[in-house]
C-alpha atoms as an extended CHARMM CRD file, in Angstrom:
* protein
*
        52  EXT
         1         1  UNK       CA              0.0000000000        0.0000000000        0.0000000000  PROA      1               0.0000000000
         2         2  UNK       CA              2.9380000000        2.3230000000        0.5990000000  PROA      2               0.0000000000
         3         3  UNK       CA              3.8920000000        2.0940000000       -3.0670000000  PROA      3               0.0000000000
         4         4  UNK       CA              0.4310000000        3.3320000000       -4.1030000000  PROA      4               0.0000000000
         5         5  UNK       CA              0.5840000000        6.1850000000       -1.6270000000  PROA      5               0.0000000000
         6         6  UNK       CA              3.9990000000        7.2870000000       -2.8660000000  PROA      6               0.0000000000
         7         7  UNK       CA              2.8210000000        7.1770000000       -6.4710000000  PROA      7               0.0000000000
         8         8  UNK       CA             -0.2560000000        9.2070000000       -5.5980000000  PROA      8               0.0000000000
         9         9  UNK       CA              1.8510000000       11.7840000000       -3.7660000000  PROA      9               0.0000000000
        10        10  UNK       CA              4.0980000000       12.1200000000       -6.8110000000  PROA      10              0.0000000000
        11        11  UNK       CA              1.1550000000       12.6020000000       -9.1450000000  PROA      11              0.0000000000
        12        12  UNK       CA             -0.4250000000       15.1670000000       -6.8180000000  PROA      12              0.0000000000
        13        13  UNK       CA              2.8530000000       17.0770000000       -6.5440000000  PROA      13              0.0000000000
        14        14  UNK       CA              3.3070000000       17.1920000000      -10.3110000000  PROA      14              0.0000000000
        15        15  UNK       CA             -0.3170000000       18.2610000000      -10.8290000000  PROA      15              0.0000000000
        16        16  UNK       CA              0.1780000000       21.0750000000       -8.3210000000  PROA      16              0.0000000000
        17        17  UNK       CA              3.3140000000       22.2570000000      -10.1050000000  PROA      17              0.0000000000
        18        18  UNK       CA              1.5480000000       22.2380000000      -13.4660000000  PROA      18              0.0000000000
        19        19  UNK       CA             -1.4400000000       24.1170000000      -12.0760000000  PROA      19              0.0000000000
        20        20  UNK       CA              0.8170000000       26.7040000000      -10.4600000000  PROA      20              0.0000000000
        21        21  UNK       CA              2.6970000000       27.2110000000      -13.7210000000  PROA      21              0.0000000000
        22        22  UNK       CA             -0.5340000000       27.6790000000      -15.6840000000  PROA      22              0.0000000000
        23        23  UNK       CA             -1.8660000000       30.1510000000      -13.1110000000  PROA      23              0.0000000000
        24        24  UNK       CA              1.3900000000       32.0950000000      -13.2710000000  PROA      24              0.0000000000
        25        25  UNK       CA              1.3010000000       32.1580000000      -17.0770000000  PROA      25              0.0000000000
        26        26  UNK       CA             -2.3180000000       33.3250000000      -17.0680000000  PROA      26              0.0000000000
        27        27  UNK       CA             -1.5600000000       36.0500000000      -14.5490000000  PROA      27              0.0000000000
        28        28  UNK       CA              1.4270000000       37.2350000000      -16.5510000000  PROA      28              0.0000000000
        29        29  UNK       CA             -0.6050000000       37.3170000000      -19.7540000000  PROA      29              0.0000000000
        30        30  UNK       CA             -3.3360000000       39.3660000000      -18.0580000000  PROA      30              0.0000000000
        31        31  UNK       CA             -0.7710000000       41.7760000000      -16.6340000000  PROA      31              0.0000000000
        32        32  UNK       CA              0.7580000000       42.2270000000      -20.0970000000  PROA      32              0.0000000000
        33        33  UNK       CA             -2.6720000000       42.8910000000      -21.6210000000  PROA      33              0.0000000000
        34        34  UNK       CA             -3.4440000000       45.5050000000      -18.9800000000  PROA      34              0.0000000000
        35        35  UNK       CA             -0.0760000000       47.1920000000      -19.4330000000  PROA      35              0.0000000000
        36        36  UNK       CA             -0.5300000000       47.2990000000      -23.2140000000  PROA      36              0.0000000000
        37        37  UNK       CA             -3.7570000000       49.2470000000      -22.6560000000  PROA      37              0.0000000000
        38        38  UNK       CA             -2.2790000000       51.5690000000      -20.0370000000  PROA      38              0.0000000000
        39        39  UNK       CA              1.1250000000       52.2440000000      -21.5850000000  PROA      39              0.0000000000
        40        40  UNK       CA             -0.0510000000       54.7390000000      -24.2600000000  PROA      40              0.0000000000
        41        41  UNK       CA             -1.9120000000       56.7090000000      -21.5770000000  PROA      41              0.0000000000
        42        42  UNK       CA              1.1250000000       56.7520000000      -19.3140000000  PROA      42              0.0000000000
        43        43  UNK       CA              3.3500000000       57.9190000000      -22.1590000000  PROA      43              0.0000000000
        44        44  UNK       CA              0.8700000000       60.6730000000      -23.0500000000  PROA      44              0.0000000000
        45        45  UNK       CA              0.9370000000       62.2630000000      -19.5820000000  PROA      45              0.0000000000
        46        46  UNK       CA              4.0600000000       63.9700000000      -18.3050000000  PROA      46              0.0000000000
        47        47  UNK       CA              3.0070000000       63.5920000000      -14.6530000000  PROA      47              0.0000000000
        48        48  UNK       CA              2.5610000000       59.8540000000      -15.1290000000  PROA      48              0.0000000000
        49        49  UNK       CA              6.0900000000       59.5960000000      -16.5660000000  PROA      49              0.0000000000
        50        50  UNK       CA              7.4670000000       61.4130000000      -13.5070000000  PROA      50              0.0000000000
        51        51  UNK       CA              5.5950000000       59.0820000000      -11.1530000000  PROA      51              0.0000000000
        52        52  UNK       CA              6.9230000000       56.0120000000      -12.9170000000  PROA      52              0.0000000000
């Protein structure tokens, strides 16, 4: 039974890593999309450039 438990732990660990990677990729993609929308507005305002 220990062999089955170890195998299950390994699968669960790998699934968690994959899920974390996908969540990170999705978050990064959303952040990039938001920045692409905001960047022209930031560049257009002198005060926003100073704040950055």
